[in-house]
C-alpha positions in Angstrom: 101.6 10.3 176.0 103.2 12.8 173.7 100.0 14.7 173.1 99.4 14.8 177.1 103.1 15.7 178.1 103.1 18.6 175.4 99.6 19.9 176.4 100.6 19.8 180.2 103.8 21.6 179.6 102.5 24.5 177.9 99.7 24.6 180.2 102.0 24.9 183.1 104.2 27.5 181.2 101.4 29.8 181.1 100.6 29.8 177.3 97.2 30.9 176.4 95.0 28.0 175.6 94.2 28.5 171.9 98.2 28.3 171.3 98.5 25.3 173.9 96.3 23.7 171.4 97.8 24.7 168.2 101.4 23.7 169.8 100.1 20.4 170.9 98.8 19.3 167.6 101.9 20.6 165.7 104.1 18.7 168.0 102.1 15.5 168.1 102.0 15.6 164.2 106.1 16.2 164.1 106.6 13.5 166.4 104.8 10.9 164.5 106.2 12.1 161.4 103.0 12.5 159.6 103.9 15.7 158.0 100.9 15.8 155.3 98.7 16.3 158.1 100.4 19.8 158.6 99.3 20.9 155.1 95.6 20.1 156.0 95.6 22.2 159.4 95.2 25.5 158.3 92.4 24.5 156.0 90.6 22.6 158.6 91.0 25.8 161.0 89.2 27.9 158.4 86.6 25.4 157.3 85.6 24.9 161.0 84.4 28.3 161.2 82.4 28.0 157.9 79.3 27.2 159.9 76.1 29.4 159.5 75.1 28.8 163.3 78.3 30.1 164.6 77.2 33.5 163.4 74.9 33.6 166.5 78.1 34.0 168.7 79.4 37.6 167.6 75.6 38.6 167.1 74.8 37.7 170.6 78.2 39.5 172.0 77.1 42.4 169.8 73.8 42.5 171.7 75.2 42.2 175.1 77.4 45.3 174.3 74.7 47.4 172.9 72.4 46.6 176.0 75.2 47.4 178.3 75.7 50.7 176.7 72.2 51.5 176.4 71.7 51.6 180.3 69.7 48.3 180.5 71.7 46.8 183.0 71.2 49.6 185.5 67.2 49.7 184.9 67.1 45.8 185.5 68.6 46.4 188.6 66.3 49.3 189.5 63.3 47.6 188.6 64.4 44.2 190.5 65.2 46.5 193.7 62.1 48.2 193.9 60.1 44.9 193.9 62.1 43.1 196.6 63.0 46.0 198.8 61.7 45.4 202.3 62.5 41.7 202.4 65.2 40.2 204.5 68.5 39.9 202.4 66.8 41.8 199.5 69.9 42.9 197.8 71.1 39.1 197.6 67.7 38.4 195.8 68.2 41.5 193.6 71.8 40.2 192.7 70.2 36.9 191.6 67.1 38.2 189.7 69.2 40.7 187.8 71.5 37.9 186.9 68.8 35.8 185.8 67.4 38.6 183.6 70.7 39.4 182.3 71.6 35.6 181.6 68.4 35.9 179.1 70.3 38.7 177.2 74.0 38.1 177.4 74.5 34.4 177.1 78.4 34.9 178.4 79.1 34.3 181.9 82.4 36.3 182.2 80.5 39.0 180.6 78.1 39.0 183.1 80.2 38.6 186.0 82.2 41.6 185.1 79.4 44.0 184.8 77.5 42.5 187.9 80.5 42.6 189.9 81.1 46.4 189.0 77.4 47.2 189.7 75.9 45.1 192.6 78.9 44.3 194.9 79.7 48.1 196.0 75.9 48.3 196.8 75.8 45.2 198.8 78.8 46.2 200.7 77.2 49.6 201.8 74.4 47.6 202.8 76.4 45.6 205.3 77.5 42.4 203.4 81.0 41.2 203.4 82.7 41.9 200.1 83.9 38.3 199.9 80.1 37.0 200.2 79.0 39.5 197.7 81.7 38.8 195.1 81.1 35.0 195.5 77.4 35.4 195.1 77.6 37.5 192.0 80.3 35.1 190.4 77.9 32.0 191.3 75.0 33.7 189.8 77.0 34.7 186.7 76.6 30.7 186.2 73.1 31.3 184.8 74.7 33.0 182.0 75.5 30.0 180.0 72.6 28.0 180.9 69.5 30.1 180.2 69.0 30.9 176.5 71.0 32.3 174.5 74.0 30.4 175.4 77.2 30.4 173.7 78.3 26.7 175.0 75.0 25.5 173.8 75.5 26.9 170.3 79.2 25.5 170.2 78.0 22.2 171.3 74.8 22.4 168.8 77.3 22.7 165.9 79.7 20.2 167.2 76.9 17.4 167.7 74.7 18.5 164.9 71.7 18.9 167.2 68.9 21.9 167.0 70.3 24.7 169.0 66.8 26.1 169.5 66.1 22.7 171.2 69.1 23.1 173.2 68.1 26.5 174.3 64.8 25.4 175.8 66.4 22.3 177.4 68.3 24.7 179.4 65.4 26.6 180.7 64.5 24.3 183.4 67.7 23.6 185.0 68.4 27.2 184.8 65.3 28.0 187.0 66.2 25.0 189.3 69.8 26.2 189.8 68.3 30.0 190.4 65.8 28.4 192.9 68.5 26.5 194.7 70.7 29.5 195.0 67.7 31.7 196.3 67.2 28.7 199.1 70.8 28.6 199.9 71.6 32.2 200.4 68.7 32.1 203.1 71.0 29.8 205.0 74.4 31.4 204.6 75.8 34.5 206.8 75.4 37.7 205.1 74.2 40.8 206.6 71.2 42.2 208.8 70.2 44.4 205.9 66.9 45.3 205.4 65.9 48.2 202.9 62.6 49.8 203.7 59.9 48.8 201.5 59.4 50.5 198.1 56.0 52.5 197.4 53.7 51.4 194.9 54.1 54.4 192.6 58.2 53.8 192.5 57.6 50.1 191.8 55.3 50.9 189.2 57.6 53.6 187.6 60.7 51.0 187.8 58.5 48.6 186.1 57.3 50.8 183.3 60.9 51.9 182.5 62.2 48.4 182.1 59.5 46.9 180.1 61.4 48.1 177.0 64.3 46.3 178.2 62.3 43.1 178.9 61.2 43.1 175.0 64.8 41.7 174.2 64.8 38.4 175.8 60.9 38.1 175.4 62.2 38.4 171.4 64.8 35.4 171.7 63.2 33.2 174.2 59.5 33.6 172.5 60.8 33.6 169.3 62.7 30.3 169.4 60.1 28.8 171.4 57.3 29.6 168.9 59.8 28.5 165.9 59.3 31.9 164.5 63.1 32.6 164.1 66.3 30.3 164.4 68.8 31.4 167.3 70.9 33.3 164.6 68.0 35.1 163.6 66.8 36.0 166.9 70.3 37.3 167.6 69.6 39.8 164.9 66.2 40.8 165.6 67.1 41.3 169.2 70.0 43.4 168.4 68.1 45.8 166.3 65.6 46.0 169.0 68.2 46.7 171.7 69.7 49.4 169.3 66.2 51.1 169.1 65.6 50.8 172.6 68.8 52.2 173.8 69.1 55.1 171.2 65.3 56.1 171.2 63.8 55.0 174.5 66.4 55.2 177.1 68.4 57.9 175.0 71.8 56.6 176.2 73.2 55.2 173.1 74.9 57.6 170.9 76.9 57.5 167.7 80.1 57.8 169.2 79.6 54.7 171.3 79.6 52.6 167.9 83.1 52.2 167.5 84.0 51.1 171.1 81.0 48.7 170.8 82.1 47.3 167.4 85.7 46.9 168.7 84.7 44.7 171.9 82.1 42.7 169.9 85.2 42.0 167.2 88.0 41.5 170.0 85.4 39.3 172.2 84.3 37.2 169.0 88.0 36.5 167.9 88.9 35.0 171.1 85.9 32.8 170.9 86.6 31.7 167.3 90.1 31.2 167.7 89.6 28.8 170.6 86.9 27.0 168.2 89.3 26.6 165.5 92.3 25.7 167.4 90.3 23.2 169.5 89.2 21.7 166.1 92.2 20.5 164.8 93.4 19.0 168.0 89.8 17.1 168.0 90.6 16.1 164.2 94.2 14.7 165.2 92.4 12.6 168.0 89.7 11.4 165.8 92.5 10.7 163.4 94.3 8.5 165.6 91.1 6.8 166.5 91.0 8.2 170.5 87.1 7.9 170.4 87.1 4.3 169.5 89.7 3.6 172.2 87.6 5.6 174.9 84.6 3.7 173.7 86.2 0.3 174.4 87.5 1.4 177.6 84.3 3.2 178.9 82.4 -0.1 178.0 84.6 -2.0 180.1 83.9 0.1 183.2 80.2 -0.1 182.9 77.3 -1.0 180.6 74.8 1.5 182.5 74.2 4.9 180.7 73.7 6.6 184.1 76.8 5.6 185.4 78.4 6.6 182.2 76.9 10.2 182.6 78.4 10.3 186.1 81.7 9.2 185.0 81.5 11.7 182.3 80.5 14.6 185.0 83.6 13.5 187.3 85.9 13.7 184.1 84.6 17.0 183.0 84.8 18.5 186.7 88.6 17.5 186.8 89.2 18.8 182.9 87.3 22.2 183.8 89.7 23.1 186.4 92.8 23.0 183.8 91.0 23.9 180.5 89.0 26.7 179.4 85.4 25.5 178.9 85.1 26.1 175.2 88.3 24.5 174.5 87.2 21.5 176.6 84.1 21.3 174.8 85.3 21.1 171.4 88.1 18.8 172.1 86.1 16.0 174.3 82.6 16.1 172.7 83.6 14.3 169.4 85.4 11.7 171.7 82.4 11.2 174.3 79.2 11.9 172.3 79.5 9.0 169.9 80.2 6.6 173.0 77.4 7.9 174.5 74.9 7.7 171.6 76.4 4.5 170.1 77.3 2.6 173.1 74.8 3.9 175.7 71.9 5.5 173.5 71.8 8.5 175.5 69.8 11.5 173.8 72.4 14.1 172.5 70.5 16.9 174.1 70.3 15.2 177.6 74.2 14.7 177.3 74.9 18.2 175.8 73.2 19.7 178.7 75.1 17.7 181.3 78.5 18.4 179.3 77.9 22.2 179.4 76.5 22.6 182.8 79.7 20.7 184.1 82.0 22.7 181.9 80.5 25.8 183.5 81.3 25.1 186.9 85.4 25.2 185.5 84.6 29.0 185.1 84.7 29.2 189.0 87.3 26.5 189.7 91.2 27.4 189.9 93.6 27.4 188.6 92.2 28.3 185.2 88.7 29.5 186.5 88.4 32.7 184.0 85.2 34.1 186.0 86.7 33.4 189.5 89.6 35.7 188.5 87.4 38.4 186.8 85.2 38.9 189.8 88.3 39.0 192.3 90.0 41.5 190.2 87.1 43.7 189.6 86.0 43.7 193.3 89.5 43.6 194.7 88.8 40.3 196.8 91.3 37.7 197.9 91.3 34.9 195.3 92.0 32.1 198.2 89.2 33.8 200.2 86.7 33.9 197.3 87.3 30.4 196.5 86.6 29.4 200.1 83.3 31.2 200.1 82.2 29.8 196.8 82.2 26.3 198.1 78.6 26.2 198.9 77.4 27.6 195.6 79.7 25.2 193.6 78.2 22.2 195.6 74.9 23.3 195.0 75.6 23.8 191.2 77.0 20.3 191.2 73.8 18.8 192.6 71.7 20.4 190.2 73.7 18.7 187.4 73.5 15.4 189.1 69.7 15.8 189.1 69.6 16.5 185.4 72.0 13.3 185.0 69.5 11.3 187.4 66.2 12.9 185.9 66.5 13.0 182.0 62.9 14.5 181.4 64.0 17.8 182.9 65.7 18.5 179.7 64.5 15.9 177.3 60.7 16.4 177.8 59.2 18.3 174.9 56.1 20.7 175.4 
């Protein structure tokens, strides 16, 4: 009760989530009188980051920064636009396809939403789309970022659950494509605009495609390297970053030495935020485990149901609520050590299947108030009213929830190995 009360109080006060986790842990230790635990917390925070696979996070953040400064986003947009030009609602499909391609490069929904909100929303407005619809579509399409490999949340889950990150990346491909297809279907039924661009010429399509081929080498290296087993996810990030550097500097010639300090500064700052969340969430999770919260949870869940599918649906419902008030990465690190042992030990659920369900569900929290960071980023960048944006997002959130329920009910979508 003390743990929950402190957590809620700090959250309501607007304290950043990393410090909420630290404050909650310290307050709980002090009230229980077990002061010896305080001496172990700094060492535990440090040791939680001494994991080789976590090196993939700053490397993929670096990759995204290099690709963005190297002119890749603009070329992906132009190539996609040249191919769908002439179709009804072509810019809406350009938005989705470009987000899908960026998802295979960035791995971060917040970064993807920020970039695409600046690039595509003004274009859609000029074509006659309402700003709230264009912003909602861009934010919803940003959910593809943490699903399609590389994915930061999959890396973190893999480290916590001791599951192959490459396997998680592969397992996320099909749900990501299904969500993409569902969103493509959804926009054909929603009011947007009567926009219809003139069809592009064969020459313009050929030129745009040729221009973007070098950029597509990056996701090809990441996905192809992991699928073939030639490289680990961390190694793929190193190789992809090197290729992105060469492409930006020597092929597109938009990357200059003067860009390096800003790129490294943004990479360090964004990496530090994620790593601090991992470290602080780890100590709270350790405290919960020390006081046998996972065992109590297992007993409680067993009293509710013996069915693995029902358990997963209960976890889905719980995480939807949690995702509205706790940042996704923090929730992942806190709850997986509690819920995963129950899933495996009591219900025999595949940890990859469980991980995909958990990660997809927590991704929804990016766009749900009051904490939804992706929602606030999209609204701030485009100047859209947050309440209106939340209302327009509802069909996209329901579609995403439907895809998650489908993954729960059909495990082979993520557990089938080719």
